[in-house]
A tleap script that builds the chain and sets N, CA, C and O, in Angstrom:
source leaprc.protein.ff14SB
mol = sequence {
  NMET LYS GLY TYR HIE LEU ASN PRO ASP GLU
  ASN VAL VAL ASN LYS VAL ILE GLU GLY LEU
  ARG ARG LYS GLU GLY HIE CYS PRO CYS ARG
  ILE LYS VAL ASP ASP THR THR LEU CYS PRO
  CYS ASP ASP PHE ILE GLN ASN GLU ASN CYS
  ILE CYS LYS LEU TYR ILE LYS LYS GLU GLU
  CGLU
}
set mol.1.N position { -8.338 6.903 2.219 }
set mol.1.CA position { -9.543 6.496 1.532 }
set mol.1.C position { -10.557 6.050 2.577 }
set mol.1.O position { -10.232 5.315 3.510 }
set mol.2.N position { -11.749 6.496 2.408 }
set mol.2.CA position { -12.811 6.188 3.359 }
set mol.2.C position { -13.067 4.686 3.416 }
set mol.2.O position { -13.148 4.027 2.380 }
set mol.3.N position { -13.195 4.149 4.617 }
set mol.3.CA position { -13.460 2.730 4.798 }
set mol.3.C position { -12.211 1.871 4.906 }
set mol.3.O position { -12.309 0.651 5.039 }
set mol.4.N position { -11.036 2.493 4.851 }
set mol.4.CA position { -9.766 1.788 4.946 }
set mol.4.C position { -8.930 2.382 6.068 }
set mol.4.O position { -9.100 3.542 6.445 }
set mol.5.N position { -8.031 1.575 6.590 }
set mol.5.CA position { -7.083 2.069 7.581 }
set mol.5.C position { -5.792 1.278 7.468 }
set mol.5.O position { -5.719 0.271 6.765 }
set mol.6.N position { -4.791 1.747 8.165 }
set mol.6.CA position { -3.500 1.078 8.160 }
set mol.6.C position { -3.644 -0.318 8.758 }
set mol.6.O position { -4.337 -0.497 9.760 }
set mol.7.N position { -3.008 -1.283 8.161 }
set mol.7.CA position { -3.058 -2.657 8.629 }
set mol.7.C position { -2.554 -2.727 10.073 }
set mol.7.O position { -1.480 -2.203 10.367 }
set mol.8.N position { -3.296 -3.355 10.970 }
set mol.8.CA position { -2.861 -3.458 12.364 }
set mol.8.C position { -1.711 -4.449 12.578 }
set mol.8.O position { -1.126 -4.479 13.660 }
set mol.9.N position { -1.382 -5.251 11.577 }
set mol.9.CA position { -0.285 -6.221 11.672 }
set mol.9.C position { 1.047 -5.486 11.486 }
set mol.9.O position { 1.405 -5.111 10.370 }
set mol.10.N position { 1.764 -5.289 12.571 }
set mol.10.CA position { 3.021 -4.529 12.542 }
set mol.10.C position { 4.056 -5.147 11.606 }
set mol.10.O position { 4.818 -4.416 10.972 }
set mol.11.N position { 4.100 -6.470 11.504 }
set mol.11.CA position { 5.059 -7.122 10.601 }
set mol.11.C position { 4.802 -6.734 9.154 }
set mol.11.O position { 5.738 -6.421 8.419 }
set mol.12.N position { 3.541 -6.752 8.740 }
set mol.12.CA position { 3.183 -6.376 7.371 }
set mol.12.C position { 3.548 -4.911 7.136 }
set mol.12.O position { 4.181 -4.576 6.136 }
set mol.13.N position { 3.148 -4.052 8.055 }
set mol.13.CA position { 3.411 -2.612 7.908 }
set mol.13.C position { 4.912 -2.352 7.824 }
set mol.13.O position { 5.352 -1.586 6.966 }
set mol.14.N position { 5.697 -2.968 8.688 }
set mol.14.CA position { 7.149 -2.755 8.671 }
set mol.14.C position { 7.784 -3.214 7.368 }
set mol.14.O position { 8.659 -2.532 6.834 }
set mol.15.N position { 7.358 -4.354 6.851 }
set mol.15.CA position { 7.905 -4.856 5.587 }
set mol.15.C position { 7.535 -3.934 4.421 }
set mol.15.O position { 8.368 -3.652 3.561 }
set mol.16.N position { 6.287 -3.470 4.397 }
set mol.16.CA position { 5.860 -2.587 3.318 }
set mol.16.C position { 6.591 -1.247 3.411 }
set mol.16.O position { 7.026 -0.708 2.393 }
set mol.17.N position { 6.728 -0.713 4.610 }
set mol.17.CA position { 7.426 0.559 4.779 }
set mol.17.C position { 8.880 0.437 4.345 }
set mol.17.O position { 9.415 1.351 3.719 }
set mol.18.N position { 9.515 -0.662 4.663 }
set mol.18.CA position { 10.895 -0.874 4.215 }
set mol.18.C position { 10.949 -0.933 2.685 }
set mol.18.O position { 11.859 -0.371 2.075 }
set mol.19.N position { 9.987 -1.603 2.070 }
set mol.19.CA position { 9.918 -1.649 0.612 }
set mol.19.C position { 9.688 -0.271 0.012 }
set mol.19.O position { 10.263 0.062 -1.024 }
set mol.20.N position { 8.853 0.528 0.656 }
set mol.20.CA position { 8.617 1.901 0.205 }
set mol.20.C position { 9.893 2.729 0.288 }
set mol.20.O position { 10.164 3.546 -0.592 }
set mol.21.N position { 10.666 2.522 1.331 }
set mol.21.CA position { 11.947 3.237 1.450 }
set mol.21.C position { 12.899 2.850 0.321 }
set mol.21.O position { 13.528 3.706 -0.301 }
set mol.22.N position { 12.991 1.551 0.070 }
set mol.22.CA position { 13.896 1.085 -0.985 }
set mol.22.C position { 13.489 1.599 -2.359 }
set mol.22.O position { 14.341 1.865 -3.206 }
set mol.23.N position { 12.183 1.738 -2.577 }
set mol.23.CA position { 11.692 2.175 -3.887 }
set mol.23.C position { 11.306 3.661 -3.888 }
set mol.23.O position { 10.568 4.118 -4.761 }
set mol.24.N position { 11.808 4.395 -2.912 }
set mol.24.CA position { 11.612 5.850 -2.836 }
set mol.24.C position { 10.147 6.257 -2.905 }
set mol.24.O position { 9.790 7.184 -3.633 }
set mol.25.N position { 9.298 5.566 -2.148 }
set mol.25.CA position { 7.887 5.924 -2.039 }
set mol.25.C position { 6.960 5.225 -3.009 }
set mol.25.O position { 5.748 5.437 -2.974 }
set mol.26.N position { 7.516 4.395 -3.875 }
set mol.26.CA position { 6.687 3.653 -4.833 }
set mol.26.C position { 6.277 2.316 -4.227 }
set mol.26.O position { 7.011 1.725 -3.435 }
set mol.27.N position { 5.108 1.858 -4.608 }
set mol.27.CA position { 4.566 0.600 -4.097 }
set mol.27.C position { 5.579 -0.534 -4.287 }
set mol.27.O position { 6.031 -0.777 -5.406 }
set mol.28.N position { 5.937 -1.226 -3.201 }
set mol.28.CA position { 6.912 -2.309 -3.312 }
set mol.28.C position { 6.377 -3.532 -4.058 }
set mol.28.O position { 7.145 -4.422 -4.424 }
set mol.29.N position { 5.072 -3.574 -4.280 }
set mol.29.CA position { 4.465 -4.708 -4.976 }
set mol.29.C position { 4.420 -4.522 -6.482 }
set mol.29.O position { 3.975 -5.413 -7.207 }
set mol.30.N position { 4.874 -3.378 -6.955 }
set mol.30.CA position { 4.819 -3.068 -8.378 }
set mol.30.C position { 6.210 -3.098 -8.993 }
set mol.30.O position { 7.173 -2.623 -8.391 }
set mol.31.N position { 6.311 -3.650 -10.176 }
set mol.31.CA position { 7.587 -3.669 -10.891 }
set mol.31.C position { 7.843 -2.294 -11.503 }
set mol.31.O position { 8.948 -1.757 -11.419 }
set mol.32.N position { 6.813 -1.740 -12.113 }
set mol.32.CA position { 6.912 -0.436 -12.763 }
set mol.32.C position { 7.076 0.651 -11.702 }
set mol.32.O position { 6.436 0.602 -10.651 }
set mol.33.N position { 7.931 1.627 -11.981 }
set mol.33.CA position { 8.125 2.766 -11.082 }
set mol.33.C position { 7.824 4.034 -11.873 }
set mol.33.O position { 8.629 4.478 -12.692 }
set mol.34.N position { 6.641 4.615 -11.611 }
set mol.34.CA position { 6.267 5.879 -12.237 }
set mol.34.C position { 5.255 6.573 -11.332 }
set mol.34.O position { 5.023 6.133 -10.205 }
set mol.35.N position { 4.658 7.645 -11.818 }
set mol.35.CA position { 3.719 8.404 -10.989 }
set mol.35.C position { 2.519 7.585 -10.526 }
set mol.35.O position { 1.925 7.900 -9.495 }
set mol.36.N position { 2.154 6.546 -11.262 }
set mol.36.CA position { 0.986 5.739 -10.894 }
set mol.36.C position { 1.272 4.769 -9.759 }
set mol.36.O position { 0.344 4.198 -9.186 }
set mol.37.N position { 2.560 4.573 -9.423 }
set mol.37.CA position { 2.900 3.609 -8.377 }
set mol.37.C position { 3.337 4.257 -7.070 }
set mol.37.O position { 3.750 3.561 -6.142 }
set mol.38.N position { 3.251 5.592 -6.986 }
set mol.38.CA position { 3.543 6.250 -5.718 }
set mol.38.C position { 2.471 5.881 -4.710 }
set mol.38.O position { 1.281 5.899 -5.028 }
set mol.39.N position { 2.877 5.553 -3.522 }
set mol.39.CA position { 1.950 5.128 -2.473 }
set mol.39.C position { 1.169 6.323 -1.934 }
set mol.39.O position { 1.777 7.345 -1.614 }
set mol.40.N position { -0.134 6.232 -1.822 }
set mol.40.CA position { -0.972 5.123 -2.269 }
set mol.40.C position { -1.072 5.112 -3.786 }
set mol.40.O position { -1.301 6.147 -4.412 }
set mol.41.N position { -0.900 3.948 -4.361 }
set mol.41.CA position { -0.834 3.814 -5.816 }
set mol.41.C position { -2.203 4.058 -6.456 }
set mol.41.O position { -3.237 4.015 -5.789 }
set mol.42.N position { -2.181 4.312 -7.748 }
set mol.42.CA position { -3.419 4.577 -8.486 }
set mol.42.C position { -4.398 3.405 -8.414 }
set mol.42.O position { -5.609 3.622 -8.370 }
set mol.43.N position { -3.897 2.175 -8.403 }
set mol.43.CA position { -4.794 1.013 -8.321 }
set mol.43.C position { -5.591 1.056 -7.026 }
set mol.43.O position { -6.787 0.763 -7.023 }
set mol.44.N position { -4.947 1.415 -5.942 }
set mol.44.CA position { -5.664 1.521 -4.669 }
set mol.44.C position { -6.659 2.680 -4.702 }
set mol.44.O position { -7.801 2.529 -4.268 }
set mol.45.N position { -6.239 3.815 -5.205 }
set mol.45.CA position { -7.105 4.990 -5.249 }
set mol.45.C position { -8.322 4.744 -6.143 }
set mol.45.O position { -9.443 5.090 -5.770 }
set mol.46.N position { -8.110 4.155 -7.306 }
set mol.46.CA position { -9.194 3.973 -8.269 }
set mol.46.C position { -10.023 2.716 -8.024 }
set mol.46.O position { -11.238 2.725 -8.222 }
set mol.47.N position { -9.369 1.633 -7.592 }
set mol.47.CA position { -10.065 0.340 -7.484 }
set mol.47.C position { -10.148 -0.201 -6.059 }
set mol.47.O position { -10.658 -1.299 -5.835 }
set mol.48.N position { -9.646 0.572 -5.100 }
set mol.48.CA position { -9.624 0.148 -3.698 }
set mol.48.C position { -8.952 -1.217 -3.547 }
set mol.48.O position { -9.450 -2.097 -2.845 }
set mol.49.N position { -7.813 -1.372 -4.219 }
set mol.49.CA position { -7.089 -2.632 -4.216 }
set mol.49.C position { -5.655 -2.395 -3.757 }
set mol.49.O position { -4.803 -2.016 -4.560 }
set mol.50.N position { -5.383 -2.615 -2.476 }
set mol.50.CA position { -4.032 -2.455 -1.941 }
set mol.50.C position { -3.379 -3.844 -1.919 }
set mol.50.O position { -3.587 -4.626 -0.991 }
set mol.51.N position { -2.607 -4.126 -2.934 }
set mol.51.CA position { -2.004 -5.447 -3.092 }
set mol.51.C position { -1.068 -5.793 -1.936 }
set mol.51.O position { -1.049 -6.933 -1.472 }
set mol.52.N position { -0.296 -4.820 -1.474 }
set mol.52.CA position { 0.685 -5.091 -0.416 }
set mol.52.C position { 0.046 -5.175 0.971 }
set mol.52.O position { 0.716 -5.543 1.936 }
set mol.53.N position { -1.232 -4.842 1.081 }
set mol.53.CA position { -1.995 -4.918 2.337 }
set mol.53.C position { -1.547 -3.904 3.381 }
set mol.53.O position { -1.739 -4.124 4.577 }
set mol.54.N position { -0.949 -2.790 2.943 }
set mol.54.CA position { -0.643 -1.719 3.879 }
set mol.54.C position { -1.934 -1.109 4.383 }
set mol.54.O position { -2.062 -0.789 5.565 }
set mol.55.N position { -2.895 -0.948 3.477 }
set mol.55.CA position { -4.213 -0.450 3.836 }
set mol.55.C position { -5.213 -1.579 3.675 }
set mol.55.O position { -5.189 -2.297 2.676 }
set mol.56.N position { -6.089 -1.738 4.654 }
set mol.56.CA position { -7.100 -2.779 4.598 }
set mol.56.C position { -8.458 -2.181 4.919 }
set mol.56.O position { -8.566 -1.135 5.558 }
set mol.57.N position { -9.493 -2.876 4.458 }
set mol.57.CA position { -10.853 -2.452 4.772 }
set mol.57.C position { -11.079 -2.606 6.265 }
set mol.57.O position { -10.549 -3.527 6.888 }
set mol.58.N position { -11.852 -1.721 6.830 }
set mol.58.CA position { -12.112 -1.760 8.265 }
set mol.58.C position { -12.758 -3.070 8.708 }
set mol.58.O position { -12.471 -3.549 9.805 }
set mol.59.N position { -13.614 -3.653 7.890 }
set mol.59.CA position { -14.287 -4.905 8.279 }
set mol.59.C position { -13.409 -6.138 8.149 }
set mol.59.O position { -13.834 -7.218 8.559 }
set mol.60.N position { -12.182 -6.031 7.588 }
set mol.60.CA position { -11.294 -7.181 7.440 }
set mol.60.C position { -10.565 -7.524 8.724 }
set mol.60.O position { -9.891 -8.552 8.788 }
set mol.61.N position { -10.682 -6.692 9.746 }
set mol.61.CA position { -9.941 -6.932 10.992 }
set mol.61.C position { -10.395 -8.166 11.687 }
set mol.61.O position { -9.871 -8.506 12.748 }
savepdb mol mol.pdb
quit
């Protein structure tokens, strides 16, 4: 998504990636597991809201 990039905090990225592995590619911050929670989840795509902070706005650095 334009204006976003991978979080530079390696600890956050590693924890989220491990959660993605455990949930087979679904957002680790979501309880529901369906097509809308595949990373990047629909909430991030539609509302630019990455709850797990894997993706952050460029100006948040």
